[in-house]
C-alpha positions in Angstrom: 68.2 119.5 86.8 69.1 115.9 87.0 71.5 113.9 89.1 75.0 115.4 89.4 77.9 113.2 88.5 80.8 114.5 90.5 84.6 113.8 90.8 84.9 111.2 93.5 86.9 111.6 96.6 90.6 111.5 95.5 93.3 109.5 97.3 95.3 111.1 100.0 98.0 113.5 98.8 96.3 113.7 95.3 95.0 117.3 94.6 93.4 116.9 91.2 92.9 114.7 88.2 92.8 114.9 84.5 89.9 113.7 82.3 91.5 111.2 79.9 88.6 109.2 78.4 84.9 109.5 77.7 82.7 106.4 77.4 79.5 108.2 76.7 78.1 111.3 74.8 75.2 113.5 75.7 71.9 111.7 75.0 73.3 108.3 75.7 71.3 105.9 77.9 73.5 104.3 80.5 73.0 101.4 82.9 73.7 101.7 86.6 77.4 101.3 87.4 78.3 101.7 83.7 81.6 103.6 83.2 81.1 107.3 82.1 84.7 108.6 82.0 88.2 107.9 83.3 90.1 110.4 85.5 93.9 110.1 85.7 95.9 111.1 88.7 99.6 110.8 89.2 99.1 107.4 90.7 96.0 105.6 89.4 93.2 105.9 86.9 89.7 106.4 88.5 86.6 105.2 86.7 83.5 107.4 87.2 80.4 105.1 87.1 76.7 106.0 86.6 74.9 105.9 90.0 71.6 104.8 88.4 70.2 104.0 85.0 69.4 107.1 83.0 70.3 109.5 80.2 73.3 111.7 80.0 71.8 115.2 79.6 74.8 117.4 80.0 78.6 116.8 80.0 80.2 119.7 81.8 83.9 118.9 81.2 86.1 118.1 78.3 89.0 115.8 77.4 92.2 117.0 79.1 90.4 119.1 81.7 91.9 119.2 85.2 89.2 118.6 87.8 89.1 118.5 91.6 87.1 116.4 94.1 83.4 117.2 94.2 83.4 119.1 90.8 80.4 118.3 88.7 81.3 116.4 85.6 78.0 115.6 84.0 74.2 115.6 84.6 72.2 112.4 84.4 68.4 112.2 84.2 66.5 109.0 85.2 63.3 110.4 83.6 62.2 108.4 80.5 61.5 111.6 78.6 64.9 113.0 79.1 66.3 111.5 75.9 63.5 113.0 73.8 64.3 116.5 75.3 67.9 116.0 74.7 67.3 115.1 71.1 65.1 118.2 70.6 67.9 120.3 72.0 70.4 118.7 69.7 68.1 119.3 66.7 67.9 122.9 67.7 71.6 123.1 67.9 72.0 121.5 64.5 69.6 124.2 63.1 71.8 126.8 64.6 75.0 125.7 62.9 75.6 129.2 61.5 76.4 130.4 65.0 80.1 130.7 65.8 81.2 127.9 68.1 82.5 128.8 71.5 86.1 128.0 72.4 87.3 126.8 75.8 89.6 129.1 77.8 92.6 126.9 77.0 91.8 127.0 73.3 91.4 130.7 73.3 94.8 131.2 75.1 96.7 129.0 72.6 94.9 130.7 69.7 95.9 134.2 70.9 99.5 133.1 71.5 99.7 131.7 67.9 97.6 134.3 66.1 95.0 131.8 65.0 91.6 132.9 63.7 89.2 130.6 65.5 86.5 131.2 63.0 88.2 128.8 60.5 88.2 125.9 63.0 85.4 123.4 63.6 85.1 122.3 67.2 84.9 118.7 68.3 83.6 119.4 71.8 80.1 119.7 73.1 77.9 121.8 70.8 80.9 122.1 68.4 82.9 123.8 71.2 86.5 124.4 70.1 88.8 122.5 72.5 92.5 122.8 73.3 93.1 119.6 71.2 91.4 121.2 68.2 93.8 124.1 68.2 96.9 122.0 68.9 95.9 119.7 66.1 95.5 122.7 63.7 98.9 124.0 64.7 100.5 120.6 64.1 98.9 120.4 60.6 100.2 123.9 59.7 103.7 123.7 61.3 105.3 125.0 58.1 103.8 128.4 58.7 106.3 131.0 60.1 106.3 131.4 63.8 104.1 134.3 64.9 102.5 134.7 61.4 98.8 135.2 61.7 96.8 132.1 60.6 93.6 133.3 58.8 91.2 131.9 56.4 93.2 133.3 53.5 95.9 130.8 54.2 93.5 128.0 53.3 92.2 128.8 49.8 90.6 125.8 48.2 92.8 124.2 45.5 90.4 125.2 42.7 90.5 128.8 43.7 94.2 129.0 44.4 96.3 131.1 42.0 98.9 129.2 39.9 102.2 128.6 41.6 105.2 130.5 40.2 107.9 128.3 38.7 110.8 127.6 41.0 113.7 129.9 40.7 116.1 126.9 40.6 114.2 124.0 39.1 117.2 121.7 39.2 117.1 121.7 43.0 114.9 119.2 44.7 112.4 120.6 47.2 113.3 120.1 50.8 111.4 117.5 52.7 109.2 119.1 55.3 109.9 117.8 58.8 107.0 118.2 61.2 106.9 117.9 65.0 104.1 117.6 67.5 103.8 118.5 71.2 101.9 116.3 73.6 101.5 116.9 77.4 103.0 114.3 79.7 100.5 112.0 81.3 100.1 112.5 85.1 101.7 109.1 85.6 104.7 110.0 83.5 105.1 113.3 85.3 105.1 111.4 88.6 107.6 108.8 87.4 110.0 111.6 86.3 109.6 113.4 89.6 110.3 110.2 91.6 113.3 109.2 89.5 114.8 112.6 89.8 114.2 112.6 93.5 115.9 109.2 93.8 119.1 110.5 92.1 119.1 113.7 94.1 118.4 112.4 97.6 120.3 109.1 97.7 123.9 107.9 97.3 123.1 105.2 94.7 125.7 102.5 94.1 125.2 99.3 92.0 126.9 96.0 92.5 126.7 93.0 90.1 126.8 89.3 90.1 125.7 86.5 87.7 123.7 83.4 88.3 123.5 80.0 86.5 119.8 79.6 85.8 120.0 75.9 84.9 118.6 74.6 88.2 115.7 77.0 88.1 114.9 76.1 84.5 115.1 72.4 85.4 112.7 72.9 88.3 110.2 74.8 86.2 110.2 72.1 83.5 109.8 69.4 86.1 106.9 71.0 88.0 105.3 73.3 85.5 102.3 71.3 84.5 101.5 70.1 88.0 101.9 73.6 89.3 99.6 75.2 86.7 97.0 72.4 87.3 96.9 73.1 91.1 97.2 76.9 91.1 95.8 78.0 87.7 98.9 80.0 87.1 102.2 79.4 85.3 105.3 78.8 87.3 107.5 81.7 86.2 111.0 82.8 87.0 109.7 85.8 89.0 108.4 83.6 91.9 111.9 82.1 92.3 113.4 85.6 92.5 110.8 86.8 94.9 111.4 83.9 97.2 115.2 84.3 97.0 114.9 88.0 97.7 112.6 87.4 100.6 115.2 85.0 102.1 118.0 87.4 101.5 116.1 90.3 103.0 115.6 88.3 106.1 119.2 87.4 106.3 120.3 91.1 105.7 117.5 93.2 107.2 119.3 96.5 106.5 118.4 96.0 102.8 114.7 95.9 103.8 115.0 99.2 105.8 114.6 102.8 104.8 115.9 106.2 106.0 113.5 108.8 107.6 115.5 111.9 108.6 118.2 110.7 111.0 116.3 107.5 111.8 116.5 104.0 110.2 113.1 102.4 109.8 113.3 98.6 110.0 110.4 96.6 108.6 109.3 93.3 110.2 107.4 92.4 107.0 108.6 92.1 103.4 106.5 93.8 100.7 108.1 93.5 97.3 107.2 95.8 94.4 107.3 94.3 90.9 107.9 96.8 88.1 105.3 96.2 85.4 105.0 97.9 82.0 101.4 99.1 81.4 99.7 101.1 78.6 100.1 104.2 80.9 103.8 103.6 81.7 105.8 101.9 84.4 103.9 101.0 87.5 105.1 99.1 90.6 102.3 97.1 92.3 103.2 95.5 95.6 103.2 91.8 96.7 102.3 91.8 100.4 103.9 89.7 103.2 106.0 87.6 100.8 107.9 86.2 103.7 104.8 84.1 104.4 103.9 83.3 100.8 104.3 80.1 98.8 105.3 79.9 95.2 101.6 79.5 94.3 100.6 82.5 96.4 103.2 84.7 94.7 102.4 83.6 91.1 98.7 84.2 91.7 99.3 87.6 93.1 101.6 88.5 90.2 99.0 87.2 87.7 96.2 89.3 89.3 98.3 92.5 89.5 99.6 92.2 85.9 96.1 91.8 84.6 94.9 94.8 86.6 97.8 96.8 85.3 97.0 96.0 81.7 93.3 96.9 82.2 94.2 100.1 84.1 92.4 98.8 87.2 95.2 99.1 89.8 94.1 100.8 93.0 96.1 103.0 95.3 96.3 100.1 97.7 97.9 98.0 95.0 100.7 100.6 94.6 101.2 102.0 98.1 104.1 100.9 100.3 106.7 98.3 99.4 110.0 97.7 101.2 112.0 96.4 98.2 111.6 96.2 94.5 112.4 94.0 91.6 112.6 95.1 87.9 113.0 92.7 85.0 114.6 94.3 82.0 115.3 90.8 80.6 111.8 90.6 79.2 112.8 93.4 76.8 116.2 91.8 76.0 118.3 93.9 78.4 121.7 92.4 79.1 122.8 94.7 81.9 121.5 97.9 83.6 121.7 99.9 86.8 118.2 100.2 88.2 117.1 103.3 90.1 115.7 103.2 93.6 112.0 103.5 94.3 111.9 106.0 97.2 111.8 105.6 100.1 113.1 102.1 99.6 116.8 101.6 99.9 117.5 98.8 97.4 116.2 97.4 94.1 117.2 94.2 92.2 117.5 94.2 88.4 117.0 91.0 86.5 118.2 90.7 82.9 118.0 88.3 80.0 119.2 84.7 80.1 121.9 83.9 77.5 123.9 80.9 76.8 127.5 81.7 77.8 130.8 79.8 78.2 131.6 79.4 81.9 134.2 77.3 83.8 132.9 74.5 86.0 135.3 72.1 87.7 138.1 73.3 85.5 136.2 72.7 82.3 134.6 75.2 79.9 130.8 74.5 79.6 127.8 76.3 78.1 125.3 77.5 80.7 122.2 79.7 80.8 123.5 82.8 82.6 121.8 85.9 83.9 123.5 89.1 85.2 122.0 90.5 88.4 122.3 94.1 89.5 121.6 95.5 93.0 121.3 99.2 93.3 121.3 100.5 96.9 121.5 103.6 99.0 125.1 103.6 100.2 124.1 106.0 103.0 122.4 103.0 104.7 123.7 99.8 103.1 127.4 99.0 103.1 129.1 97.3 100.2 129.7 94.2 102.2 125.9 93.8 102.9 125.1 94.5 99.3 127.6 91.9 98.0 126.5 89.2 100.5 122.8 90.0 99.7 123.5 89.2 96.0 125.5 86.1 96.9 122.6 84.8 98.9 120.3 85.2 95.9 122.8 83.5 93.6 123.1 80.5 96.0 119.4 80.1 96.4 118.7 80.2 92.6 121.6 77.9 91.7 120.2 75.4 94.4 116.5 76.1 94.8 116.2 73.4 97.4 117.7 76.0 99.8 114.5 78.0 99.5 112.5 75.2 100.9 114.5 74.9 104.1 115.1 78.7 104.6 118.9 78.9 104.3 
C-alpha cells in the first residue's frame, strides 16, 4: 500500500486548506524531507514534506482541492521496485488512451451548468483526469459563445473542414473587437484579508489624524552610521527601525494606544509587539516584531530582514503572524503621498508612513527645502481620544526630528 502522506495538523481555528502547488508527479523519486506540495490556509502556506526517501506511487488530490487535517494526499513507497511498477502502470494507462478520461466532481458540476460536452476535453490531471481548471480554461477560451448554448464537438471543426464563411452583410463596418474575461477564485489569504478589513470597518469607530515630519535628521544619521552598522549587524540601517523605536517610545508614553477592546473591558499590554505590513507574492501579510521595547536598532533590523525574507519565500509561520499590539504600514515604498490605513483587529491603532518628498517649509522665518513625510495614525475612537492620538503623533515627530531622544527614552 505504501506510506500515507497526510494533511498535517492545522493551526488552531483553521478548518481546512487548499492544495496550491505540486512539486512532484507520480513516479518521481524523492528524498527525505523534500517538499511534495504546498497547502494554503487563510493565514499561512504549509509545506508537506516526504517522511522518507522513496517513490511517489499515487497522488490522491488535485490542484485547487480543499483538504482537511489527516486526509491522505499521496502514497509513497520506499521499495526500490516501486518505480518500475509505477512505470508499468503508466505504460498500461498510455495504451488505454482510447478510454474516456474521468472528470472530478467539481469539473462535472461546472460542465453541467455550462452545457459542456466533456468528451471534447483533454484532462491534465492524474491519468488524464479532467479537472476544474481544465473546464474553466475551456470556458475562458470560448467566452464568445452564447450563455447557455451547448458546447459540443461540432463547435470545433478543424479549419480545413470548416465551410466557407458567408460574406459580411455590411462589409464597410469593421468587426467588433472581442473582449474576453476570466474568473479566478480568491486565494485563502485574500479572502482572509477581505474579511478582516470589512470587520475592522464594521466593528470599530475609525478616525485618522495626520502630521508631518522633517526626515533630515534621520537621513543624516543613516548616512553617518550606515557602513559601520551594516558591518556590525549584517543588515542595512533602514528608516523602519527609526519608526519602530519612535513608536515603541510613544506607545509607552501613551499606553492606551497599545491597548485593545474585549467586550466591555480594556486590555492593556505590558509588552509592545509591532506588526510590520509586508507585501508578499500571496498578498499583504503582517509579521510581528516581538518585545520591541527591549530591542536595539540592530535587533529590529535583523528581525525585519528575517521576516521579509520569509515572507518572500512563503515561509512565514503562524507564530510569525499571531498577536501584535500595534502595526506600521509603509505605503511610501510604492510612492503613496497620503492614505488612511485600516486597523488590524483587535489592535486599536496603526501608523501609516508615506513617501519622502522635497517640500518648501518655513524654519525660523525662512522658506527652506526639506525632505518631508506625511504621517497618518488611524485609531479606534471608542478607546482612544483625539488628544491621545495627536500627542502620540507629536511624540513620533519629535523623536524622528531629533533621534538622540530615542537614546535617552524621552
